[in-house]
Backbone and ligand atoms as CSV (ligand in chain L), in Angstrom:
chain,resi,resn,atom,element,x,y,z
A,1,MET,N,N,21.882,14.346,-18.176
A,1,MET,CA,C,21.126,15.046,-17.166
A,1,MET,C,C,21.563,14.572,-15.769
A,2,ARG,N,N,21.893,15.518,-14.927
A,2,ARG,CA,C,22.318,15.177,-13.553
A,2,ARG,C,C,21.242,15.669,-12.598
A,3,ILE,N,N,20.637,14.739,-11.869
A,3,ILE,CA,C,19.459,15.025,-11.046
A,3,ILE,C,C,19.726,14.705,-9.590
A,4,LEU,N,N,19.458,15.690,-8.716
A,4,LEU,CA,C,19.613,15.471,-7.264
A,4,LEU,C,C,18.241,15.534,-6.599
A,5,MET,N,N,17.939,14.536,-5.799
A,5,MET,CA,C,16.698,14.479,-5.010
A,5,MET,C,C,17.010,14.942,-3.576
A,6,VAL,N,N,16.142,15.793,-3.039
A,6,VAL,CA,C,16.434,16.338,-1.695
A,6,VAL,C,C,15.213,16.246,-0.801
A,7,CYS,N,N,15.422,15.700,0.402
A,7,CYS,CA,C,14.387,15.735,1.455
A,7,CYS,C,C,15.033,16.176,2.747
A,8,LEU,N,N,14.420,15.917,3.883
A,8,LEU,CA,C,14.949,16.394,5.160
A,8,LEU,C,C,16.097,15.517,5.646
A,9,GLY,N,N,15.790,14.225,5.855
A,9,GLY,CA,C,16.765,13.332,6.463
A,9,GLY,C,C,17.642,12.533,5.473
A,10,ASN,N,N,17.219,12.503,4.201
A,10,ASN,CA,C,17.900,11.697,3.165
A,10,ASN,C,C,17.920,10.204,3.560
A,11,ILE,N,N,16.880,9.763,4.276
A,11,ILE,CA,C,16.773,8.338,4.548
A,11,ILE,C,C,15.429,7.751,4.099
A,12,CYS,N,N,14.412,8.577,3.928
A,12,CYS,CA,C,13.089,8.031,3.508
A,12,CYS,C,C,12.743,8.382,2.076
A,13,ARG,N,N,12.403,9.649,1.813
A,13,ARG,CA,C,11.860,9.990,0.506
A,13,ARG,C,C,12.918,10.111,-0.593
A,14,SER,N,N,13.967,10.930,-0.355
A,14,SER,CA,C,14.902,11.158,-1.459
A,14,SER,C,C,15.736,9.934,-1.897
A,15,PRO,N,N,16.079,9.008,-0.959
A,15,PRO,CA,C,16.772,7.807,-1.447
A,15,PRO,C,C,15.882,6.960,-2.361
A,16,LEU,N,N,14.582,6.961,-2.039
A,16,LEU,CA,C,13.607,6.224,-2.861
A,16,LEU,C,C,13.491,6.933,-4.216
A,17,ALA,N,N,13.421,8.256,-4.185
A,17,ALA,CA,C,13.335,9.027,-5.438
A,17,ALA,C,C,14.589,8.784,-6.285
A,18,GLU,N,N,15.717,8.714,-5.629
A,18,GLU,CA,C,16.990,8.436,-6.339
A,18,GLU,C,C,16.918,7.088,-7.062
A,19,GLY,N,N,16.505,6.063,-6.321
A,19,GLY,CA,C,16.434,4.697,-6.882
A,19,GLY,C,C,15.439,4.627,-8.057
A,20,ILE,N,N,14.278,5.270,-7.871
A,20,ILE,CA,C,13.240,5.226,-8.900
A,20,ILE,C,C,13.728,5.968,-10.160
A,21,MET,N,N,14.308,7.158,-9.944
A,21,MET,CA,C,14.750,7.930,-11.108
A,21,MET,C,C,15.892,7.251,-11.874
A,22,ARG,N,N,16.821,6.659,-11.121
A,22,ARG,CA,C,17.927,5.972,-11.790
A,22,ARG,C,C,17.404,4.839,-12.678
A,23,ASP,N,N,16.437,4.130,-12.152
A,23,ASP,CA,C,15.817,3.025,-12.920
A,23,ASP,C,C,15.079,3.564,-14.161
A,24,LYS,N,N,14.419,4.684,-14.038
A,24,LYS,CA,C,13.694,5.230,-15.190
A,24,LYS,C,C,14.626,5.762,-16.254
A,25,LEU,N,N,15.742,6.354,-15.826
A,25,LEU,CA,C,16.720,6.826,-16.841
A,25,LEU,C,C,17.237,5.639,-17.638
A,26,ARG,N,N,17.492,4.563,-16.904
A,26,ARG,CA,C,17.983,3.355,-17.577
A,26,ARG,C,C,16.912,2.803,-18.560
A,27,LYS,N,N,15.671,2.734,-18.091
A,27,LYS,CA,C,14.595,2.208,-18.931
A,27,LYS,C,C,14.373,3.059,-20.164
A,28,TYR,N,N,14.480,4.349,-20.026
A,28,TYR,CA,C,14.251,5.259,-21.162
A,28,TYR,C,C,15.513,5.574,-21.926
A,29,ASP,N,N,16.587,4.895,-21.535
A,29,ASP,CA,C,17.881,5.048,-22.226
A,29,ASP,C,C,18.330,6.517,-22.252
A,30,ILE,N,N,18.220,7.171,-21.102
A,30,ILE,CA,C,18.681,8.558,-20.977
A,30,ILE,C,C,19.978,8.533,-20.177
A,31,GLU,N,N,20.985,9.194,-20.749
A,31,GLU,CA,C,22.287,9.320,-20.099
A,31,GLU,C,C,22.131,10.226,-18.872
A,32,GLY,N,N,22.624,9.797,-17.692
A,32,GLY,CA,C,22.459,10.695,-16.588
A,32,GLY,C,C,23.070,10.180,-15.289
A,33,VAL,N,N,23.070,11.072,-14.304
A,33,VAL,CA,C,23.566,10.775,-12.977
A,33,VAL,C,C,22.447,11.176,-12.010
A,34,VAL,N,N,22.174,10.311,-11.008
A,34,VAL,CA,C,21.152,10.650,-10.022
A,34,VAL,C,C,21.773,10.548,-8.618
A,35,GLY,N,N,21.489,11.519,-7.781
A,35,GLY,CA,C,21.975,11.475,-6.396
A,35,GLY,C,C,20.846,11.913,-5.455
A,36,SER,N,N,21.126,11.892,-4.148
A,36,SER,CA,C,20.155,12.402,-3.197
A,36,SER,C,C,20.916,12.996,-2.006
A,37,ALA,N,N,20.227,13.891,-1.290
A,37,ALA,CA,C,20.831,14.570,-0.136
A,37,ALA,C,C,19.734,15.039,0.797
A,38,GLY,N,N,20.143,15.367,2.010
A,38,GLY,CA,C,19.159,15.861,3.007
A,38,GLY,C,C,19.494,17.290,3.412
A,39,THR,N,N,18.461,18.007,3.905
A,39,THR,CA,C,18.721,19.347,4.373
A,39,THR,C,C,19.123,19.359,5.853
A,40,ALA,N,N,18.869,18.214,6.546
A,40,ALA,CA,C,19.273,18.079,7.946
A,40,ALA,C,C,20.421,17.083,8.028
A,41,SER,N,N,21.161,17.144,9.126
A,41,SER,CA,C,22.364,16.286,9.176
A,41,SER,C,C,22.220,15.099,10.152
A,42,TYR,N,N,21.029,14.873,10.699
A,42,TYR,CA,C,20.869,13.818,11.712
A,42,TYR,C,C,21.309,12.426,11.226
A,43,HIS,N,N,21.122,12.130,9.951
A,43,HIS,CA,C,21.297,10.761,9.521
A,43,HIS,C,C,22.474,10.546,8.560
A,44,ILE,N,N,23.391,11.511,8.523
A,44,ILE,CA,C,24.536,11.397,7.618
A,44,ILE,C,C,25.263,10.057,7.832
A,45,GLY,N,N,25.570,9.404,6.720
A,45,GLY,CA,C,26.329,8.154,6.791
A,45,GLY,C,C,25.472,6.927,6.946
A,46,GLU,N,N,24.139,7.128,7.171
A,46,GLU,CA,C,23.248,5.969,7.360
A,46,GLU,C,C,22.688,5.454,6.040
A,47,PRO,N,N,22.341,4.188,6.013
A,47,PRO,CA,C,21.595,3.659,4.861
A,47,PRO,C,C,20.182,4.165,4.888
A,48,PRO,N,N,19.405,3.990,3.796
A,48,PRO,CA,C,17.994,4.383,3.833
A,48,PRO,C,C,17.212,3.671,4.969
A,49,ASP,N,N,16.134,4.282,5.388
A,49,ASP,CA,C,15.227,3.679,6.364
A,49,ASP,C,C,14.781,2.301,5.876
A,50,PRO,N,N,14.756,1.277,6.767
A,50,PRO,CA,C,14.339,-0.047,6.320
A,50,PRO,C,C,13.003,-0.109,5.596
A,51,ARG,N,N,12.122,0.794,5.948
A,51,ARG,CA,C,10.791,0.833,5.286
A,51,ARG,C,C,10.927,1.315,3.834
A,52,SER,N,N,11.877,2.208,3.562
A,52,SER,CA,C,12.133,2.636,2.183
A,52,SER,C,C,12.809,1.522,1.405
A,53,ILE,N,N,13.734,0.855,2.068
A,53,ILE,CA,C,14.417,-0.288,1.399
A,53,ILE,C,C,13.413,-1.350,1.015
A,54,ASP,N,N,12.471,-1.618,1.939
A,54,ASP,CA,C,11.436,-2.673,1.713
A,54,ASP,C,C,10.516,-2.294,0.564
A,55,ILE,N,N,10.083,-1.053,0.552
A,55,ILE,CA,C,9.092,-0.691,-0.483
A,55,ILE,C,C,9.784,-0.659,-1.858
A,56,ALA,N,N,11.035,-0.257,-1.854
A,56,ALA,CA,C,11.801,-0.272,-3.115
A,56,ALA,C,C,11.968,-1.715,-3.605
A,57,ARG,N,N,12.326,-2.614,-2.669
A,57,ARG,CA,C,12.541,-4.008,-3.034
A,57,ARG,C,C,11.268,-4.630,-3.568
A,58,LYS,N,N,10.160,-4.250,-2.966
A,58,LYS,CA,C,8.842,-4.738,-3.409
A,58,LYS,C,C,8.578,-4.378,-4.863
A,59,HIS,N,N,9.169,-3.259,-5.297
A,59,HIS,CA,C,8.987,-2.803,-6.675
A,59,HIS,C,C,10.208,-3.083,-7.531
A,60,GLY,N,N,11.073,-4.008,-7.056
A,60,GLY,CA,C,12.189,-4.463,-7.867
A,60,GLY,C,C,13.439,-3.581,-7.860
A,61,LEU,N,N,13.521,-2.684,-6.887
A,61,LEU,CA,C,14.700,-1.800,-6.836
A,61,LEU,C,C,15.510,-2.048,-5.581
A,62,ASP,N,N,16.836,-1.996,-5.704
A,62,ASP,CA,C,17.707,-2.172,-4.529
A,62,ASP,C,C,18.335,-0.809,-4.213
A,63,ILE,N,N,17.904,-0.205,-3.101
A,63,ILE,CA,C,18.472,1.103,-2.701
A,63,ILE,C,C,19.315,0.920,-1.409
A,64,SER,N,N,19.567,-0.336,-1.030
A,64,SER,CA,C,20.137,-0.607,0.287
A,64,SER,C,C,21.584,-0.105,0.450
A,65,THR,N,N,22.297,0.134,-0.648
A,65,THR,CA,C,23.688,0.542,-0.529
A,65,THR,C,C,23.877,2.041,-0.560
A,66,GLN,N,N,22.788,2.795,-0.709
A,66,GLN,CA,C,22.871,4.251,-0.743
A,66,GLN,C,C,23.198,4.781,0.690
A,67,VAL,N,N,23.873,5.900,0.753
A,67,VAL,CA,C,24.306,6.444,2.039
A,67,VAL,C,C,23.874,7.907,2.165
A,68,ALA,N,N,23.281,8.239,3.316
A,68,ALA,CA,C,22.758,9.602,3.489
A,68,ALA,C,C,23.886,10.632,3.600
A,69,ARG,N,N,23.644,11.774,3.000
A,69,ARG,CA,C,24.581,12.893,3.112
A,69,ARG,C,C,23.801,14.207,3.137
A,70,ALA,N,N,24.480,15.262,3.505
A,70,ALA,CA,C,23.803,16.577,3.599
A,70,ALA,C,C,23.926,17.319,2.253
A,71,PHE,N,N,22.920,18.081,1.950
A,71,PHE,CA,C,22.972,18.952,0.755
A,71,PHE,C,C,24.120,19.983,0.945
A,72,SER,N,N,24.798,20.254,-0.140
A,72,SER,CA,C,25.889,21.242,-0.041
A,72,SER,C,C,25.787,22.218,-1.219
A,73,VAL,N,N,26.267,23.433,-1.020
A,73,VAL,CA,C,26.225,24.455,-2.083
A,73,VAL,C,C,26.924,23.912,-3.344
A,74,ASN,N,N,27.918,23.081,-3.151
A,74,ASN,CA,C,28.631,22.470,-4.270
A,74,ASN,C,C,27.724,21.675,-5.201
A,75,ASP,N,N,26.559,21.240,-4.622
A,75,ASP,CA,C,25.592,20.479,-5.440
A,75,ASP,C,C,25.070,21.310,-6.597
A,76,PHE,N,N,25.085,22.641,-6.467
A,76,PHE,CA,C,24.624,23.480,-7.581
A,76,PHE,C,C,25.552,23.340,-8.790
A,77,GLU,N,N,26.849,22.972,-8.555
A,77,GLU,CA,C,27.770,22.725,-9.667
A,77,GLU,C,C,27.583,21.342,-10.232
A,78,GLN,N,N,27.265,20.403,-9.337
A,78,GLN,CA,C,27.293,18.991,-9.724
A,78,GLN,C,C,26.004,18.500,-10.407
A,79,PHE,N,N,24.911,19.271,-10.249
A,79,PHE,CA,C,23.597,18.817,-10.761
A,79,PHE,C,C,22.899,19.880,-11.607
A,80,ASP,N,N,22.137,19.385,-12.593
A,80,ASP,CA,C,21.381,20.275,-13.485
A,80,ASP,C,C,19.992,20.550,-12.929
A,81,LEU,N,N,19.474,19.551,-12.250
A,81,LEU,CA,C,18.086,19.606,-11.752
A,81,LEU,C,C,18.093,19.194,-10.283
A,82,ILE,N,N,17.528,20.049,-9.408
A,82,ILE,CA,C,17.503,19.745,-7.973
A,82,ILE,C,C,16.058,19.686,-7.547
A,83,LEU,N,N,15.593,18.508,-7.167
A,83,LEU,CA,C,14.174,18.290,-6.920
A,83,LEU,C,C,13.888,18.100,-5.461
A,84,ALA,N,N,13.095,19.025,-4.918
A,84,ALA,CA,C,12.765,18.992,-3.463
A,84,ALA,C,C,11.483,18.236,-3.239
A,85,MET,N,N,11.429,17.504,-2.117
A,85,MET,CA,C,10.214,16.715,-1.825
A,85,MET,C,C,9.118,17.571,-1.276
A,86,ASP,N,N,9.447,18.618,-0.503
A,86,ASP,CA,C,8.401,19.468,0.050
A,86,ASP,C,C,8.853,20.946,0.083
A,87,GLN,N,N,7.925,21.777,0.468
A,87,GLN,CA,C,8.176,23.240,0.424
A,87,GLN,C,C,9.322,23.645,1.346
A,88,GLU,N,N,9.423,22.976,2.490
A,88,GLU,CA,C,10.490,23.295,3.466
A,88,GLU,C,C,11.867,23.015,2.837
A,89,ASN,N,N,11.966,21.848,2.201
A,89,ASN,CA,C,13.220,21.482,1.534
A,89,ASN,C,C,13.523,22.494,0.430
A,90,TYR,N,N,12.489,22.827,-0.347
A,90,TYR,CA,C,12.625,23.784,-1.451
A,90,TYR,C,C,13.154,25.126,-0.964
A,91,ASP,N,N,12.523,25.646,0.095
A,91,ASP,CA,C,12.932,26.929,0.645
A,91,ASP,C,C,14.401,26.889,1.138
A,92,TYR,N,N,14.738,25.800,1.791
A,92,TYR,CA,C,16.122,25.612,2.289
A,92,TYR,C,C,17.117,25.708,1.150
A,93,ILE,N,N,16.870,24.963,0.094
A,93,ILE,CA,C,17.816,24.915,-1.048
A,93,ILE,C,C,17.920,26.299,-1.705
A,94,LEU,N,N,16.747,26.929,-1.857
A,94,LEU,CA,C,16.757,28.262,-2.492
A,94,LEU,C,C,17.557,29.288,-1.683
A,95,ARG,N,N,17.493,29.160,-0.363
A,95,ARG,CA,C,18.272,30.048,0.515
A,95,ARG,C,C,19.778,29.886,0.279
A,96,LYS,N,N,20.173,28.691,-0.186
A,96,LYS,CA,C,21.604,28.421,-0.440
A,96,LYS,C,C,22.017,28.834,-1.853
A,97,ALA,N,N,21.037,29.129,-2.715
A,97,ALA,CA,C,21.382,29.477,-4.088
A,97,ALA,C,C,22.167,30.765,-4.142
A,98,ARG,N,N,23.234,30.793,-4.989
A,98,ARG,CA,C,24.124,31.964,-5.041
A,98,ARG,C,C,23.779,32.876,-6.198
A,99,SER,N,N,22.873,32.390,-7.052
A,99,SER,CA,C,22.550,33.183,-8.282
A,99,SER,C,C,21.167,32.719,-8.804
A,100,ASP,N,N,20.651,33.428,-9.775
A,100,ASP,CA,C,19.401,33.024,-10.439
A,100,ASP,C,C,19.632,31.678,-11.140
A,101,HIS,N,N,20.822,31.521,-11.669
A,101,HIS,CA,C,21.180,30.269,-12.366
A,101,HIS,C,C,21.045,29.069,-11.423
A,102,ASP,N,N,21.562,29.209,-10.193
A,102,ASP,CA,C,21.406,28.147,-9.186
A,102,ASP,C,C,19.928,27.941,-8.905
A,103,GLY,N,N,19.219,29.005,-8.670
A,103,GLY,CA,C,17.810,28.931,-8.241
A,103,GLY,C,C,16.912,28.285,-9.272
A,104,GLN,N,N,17.259,28.524,-10.560
A,104,GLN,CA,C,16.435,27.950,-11.620
A,104,GLN,C,C,16.523,26.458,-11.715
A,105,LYS,N,N,17.504,25.876,-11.060
A,105,LYS,CA,C,17.645,24.425,-11.071
A,105,LYS,C,C,16.687,23.737,-10.091
A,106,VAL,N,N,16.103,24.517,-9.167
A,106,VAL,CA,C,15.381,23.940,-8.047
A,106,VAL,C,C,13.866,23.906,-8.329
A,107,HIS,N,N,13.247,22.758,-8.110
A,107,HIS,CA,C,11.805,22.591,-8.288
A,107,HIS,C,C,11.274,21.647,-7.236
A,108,LEU,N,N,9.983,21.784,-6.943
A,108,LEU,CA,C,9.287,20.744,-6.173
A,108,LEU,C,C,9.119,19.572,-7.114
A,109,ILE,N,N,9.395,18.362,-6.647
A,109,ILE,CA,C,9.386,17.219,-7.563
A,109,ILE,C,C,7.999,17.039,-8.228
A,110,HIS,N,N,6.931,17.362,-7.523
A,110,HIS,CA,C,5.601,17.138,-8.079
A,110,HIS,C,C,5.147,18.224,-9.020
A,111,ASP,N,N,5.968,19.293,-9.191
A,111,ASP,CA,C,5.672,20.338,-10.169
A,111,ASP,C,C,5.638,19.775,-11.582
A,112,SER,N,N,6.312,18.611,-11.786
A,112,SER,CA,C,6.321,17.999,-13.098
A,112,SER,C,C,4.884,17.622,-13.498
A,113,LEU,N,N,4.063,17.249,-12.523
A,113,LEU,CA,C,2.678,16.847,-12.816
A,113,LEU,C,C,1.675,17.940,-12.494
A,114,TYR,N,N,1.940,18.711,-11.460
A,114,TYR,CA,C,0.996,19.761,-11.013
A,114,TYR,C,C,1.732,21.077,-10.898
A,115,PRO,N,N,2.082,21.687,-12.023
A,115,PRO,CA,C,2.884,22.928,-11.966
A,115,PRO,C,C,2.234,24.020,-11.145
A,116,GLY,N,N,3.002,24.601,-10.256
A,116,GLY,CA,C,2.531,25.739,-9.475
A,116,GLY,C,C,1.524,25.437,-8.372
A,117,GLU,N,N,1.212,24.155,-8.177
A,117,GLU,CA,C,0.198,23.831,-7.170
A,117,GLU,C,C,0.792,23.541,-5.778
A,118,GLY,N,N,2.120,23.466,-5.718
A,118,GLY,CA,C,2.766,23.260,-4.437
A,118,GLY,C,C,2.523,21.904,-3.802
A,119,VAL,N,N,2.310,20.868,-4.626
A,119,VAL,CA,C,2.041,19.533,-4.088
A,119,VAL,C,C,3.325,18.992,-3.458
A,120,GLU,N,N,3.203,18.505,-2.208
A,120,GLU,CA,C,4.361,18.017,-1.460
A,120,GLU,C,C,4.308,16.492,-1.331
A,121,VAL,N,N,5.492,15.871,-1.271
A,121,VAL,CA,C,5.571,14.442,-0.941
A,121,VAL,C,C,5.640,14.380,0.585
A,122,PRO,N,N,4.582,13.831,1.241
A,122,PRO,CA,C,4.526,13.864,2.707
A,122,PRO,C,C,5.653,13.081,3.360
A,123,ASP,N,N,6.115,13.628,4.475
A,123,ASP,CA,C,7.179,12.955,5.257
A,123,ASP,C,C,6.600,11.705,5.904
A,124,PRO,N,N,7.080,10.500,5.549
A,124,PRO,CA,C,6.497,9.274,6.082
A,124,PRO,C,C,7.177,8.761,7.353
A,125,TYR,N,N,8.188,9.521,7.868
A,125,TYR,CA,C,9.068,8.975,8.921
A,125,TYR,C,C,8.307,8.521,10.158
A,126,TYR,N,N,7.352,9.355,10.599
A,126,TYR,CA,C,6.668,9.024,11.876
A,126,TYR,C,C,5.402,8.217,11.680
A,127,GLY,N,N,5.129,7.823,10.448
A,127,GLY,CA,C,3.897,7.043,10.177
A,127,GLY,C,C,4.189,5.556,9.975
A,128,GLY,N,N,3.226,4.878,9.391
A,128,GLY,CA,C,3.369,3.428,9.179
A,128,GLY,C,C,3.803,3.123,7.741
A,129,GLN,N,N,3.828,1.828,7.440
A,129,GLN,CA,C,4.296,1.377,6.117
A,129,GLN,C,C,3.428,1.917,4.988
A,130,ASP,N,N,2.123,2.137,5.280
A,130,ASP,CA,C,1.235,2.639,4.204
A,130,ASP,C,C,1.695,4.002,3.677
A,131,GLY,N,N,2.279,4.816,4.553
A,131,GLY,CA,C,2.816,6.094,4.131
A,131,GLY,C,C,3.917,5.934,3.102
A,132,PHE,N,N,4.700,4.891,3.239
A,132,PHE,CA,C,5.802,4.637,2.289
A,132,PHE,C,C,5.255,4.175,0.940
A,133,GLU,N,N,4.122,3.466,0.946
A,133,GLU,CA,C,3.500,3.061,-0.300
A,133,GLU,C,C,2.998,4.281,-1.044
A,134,ILE,N,N,2.401,5.240,-0.310
A,134,ILE,CA,C,1.907,6.475,-0.920
A,134,ILE,C,C,3.080,7.285,-1.493
A,135,VAL,N,N,4.166,7.374,-0.714
A,135,VAL,CA,C,5.338,8.103,-1.207
A,135,VAL,C,C,5.892,7.427,-2.471
A,136,TYR,N,N,5.996,6.100,-2.442
A,136,TYR,CA,C,6.500,5.396,-3.612
A,136,TYR,C,C,5.673,5.725,-4.848
A,137,LYS,N,N,4.359,5.672,-4.708
A,137,LYS,CA,C,3.449,5.929,-5.831
A,137,LYS,C,C,3.620,7.325,-6.369
A,138,MET,N,N,3.701,8.309,-5.442
A,138,MET,CA,C,3.865,9.704,-5.880
A,138,MET,C,C,5.175,9.894,-6.616
A,139,LEU,N,N,6.240,9.275,-6.093
A,139,LEU,CA,C,7.566,9.464,-6.708
A,139,LEU,C,C,7.637,8.748,-8.070
A,140,ASP,N,N,6.984,7.595,-8.138
A,140,ASP,CA,C,6.978,6.865,-9.415
A,140,ASP,C,C,6.282,7.700,-10.477
A,141,GLU,N,N,5.176,8.322,-10.098
A,141,GLU,CA,C,4.407,9.157,-11.071
A,141,GLU,C,C,5.179,10.400,-11.482
A,142,SER,N,N,5.780,11.049,-10.494
A,142,SER,CA,C,6.467,12.320,-10.847
A,142,SER,C,C,7.734,12.010,-11.644
A,143,CYS,N,N,8.472,10.974,-11.264
A,143,CYS,CA,C,9.685,10.611,-12.026
A,143,CYS,C,C,9.330,10.219,-13.471
A,144,GLU,N,N,8.257,9.496,-13.598
A,144,GLU,CA,C,7.798,9.096,-14.953
A,144,GLU,C,C,7.520,10.345,-15.791
A,145,ALA,N,N,6.824,11.331,-15.169
A,145,ALA,CA,C,6.490,12.556,-15.911
A,145,ALA,C,C,7.781,13.318,-16.301
A,146,ILE,N,N,8.739,13.341,-15.403
A,146,ILE,CA,C,9.980,14.036,-15.667
A,146,ILE,C,C,10.765,13.370,-16.804
A,147,VAL,N,N,10.908,12.065,-16.772
A,147,VAL,CA,C,11.699,11.409,-17.824
A,147,VAL,C,C,11.017,11.498,-19.186
A,148,ARG,N,N,9.689,11.488,-19.182
A,148,ARG,CA,C,8.967,11.648,-20.457
A,148,ARG,C,C,9.247,13.037,-21.041
A,149,LYS,N,N,9.285,14.038,-20.188
A,149,LYS,CA,C,9.598,15.388,-20.660
A,149,LYS,C,C,11.040,15.455,-21.177
A,150,LEU,N,N,11.952,14.766,-20.480
A,150,LEU,CA,C,13.358,14.788,-20.876
A,150,LEU,C,C,13.529,14.085,-22.252
A,151,LYS,N,N,12.657,13.151,-22.513
A,151,LYS,CA,C,12.765,12.346,-23.716
A,151,LYS,C,C,12.254,13.101,-24.940
A,152,LEU,N,N,11.451,14.163,-24.723
A,152,LEU,CA,C,10.866,14.944,-25.847
A,152,LEU,C,C,11.919,15.643,-26.688
L,1,4NP,P1,P,13.001,12.004,4.969
L,1,4NP,O1,O,12.288,11.593,6.333
L,1,4NP,O2,O,13.185,13.501,5.020
L,1,4NP,O3,O,12.032,11.593,3.901
L,1,4NP,O4,O,14.312,11.267,4.932
L,1,4NP,C1,C,12.743,11.916,7.593
L,1,4NP,C2,C,13.745,11.163,8.157
L,1,4NP,C3,C,14.198,11.480,9.448
L,1,4NP,C4,C,13.625,12.503,10.167
L,1,4NP,C5,C,12.601,13.261,9.556
L,1,4NP,C6,C,12.161,12.961,8.280
L,1,4NP,N1,N,14.062,12.792,11.470
L,1,4NP,O5,O,13.437,13.674,12.098
L,1,4NP,O6,O,14.991,12.158,11.961
């Protein structure tokens, strides 16, 4: 299973989602590749936000070597599942889809737990460290639900 996590900047939410999902695939012994990308290009080439690195480290994950990049249409070839953090990211990716096949790969990450409810992972960039703890918790829960489904 090849999974791509997508947010706006690819420095706060999706790098964390990438680290969490990679760890869960390993724990559940699922063969796979995990990546992340942003819909905006402001932070291309940068490491994750220090607050994401910190929260990951607090939970035993090292995401410090990941590098931000922009989402590309080519990602529809490279990944089976494309998970958007919020509705804006979701809409952006769907606009790039070239076929129903591409579009069917795209989901809001929290749809794993709350199908059809449009639950979004809030952008923590302009807030404090507590926002990153909330994001971590949401991503841990949704990734856990996804890997359990994959394991069935
Ligand atoms: P992310 O957070 O989409 O979770 O990586 C953001 C990072 C940077 C900006 C916005 C959101 N920004 O405006 O630079």
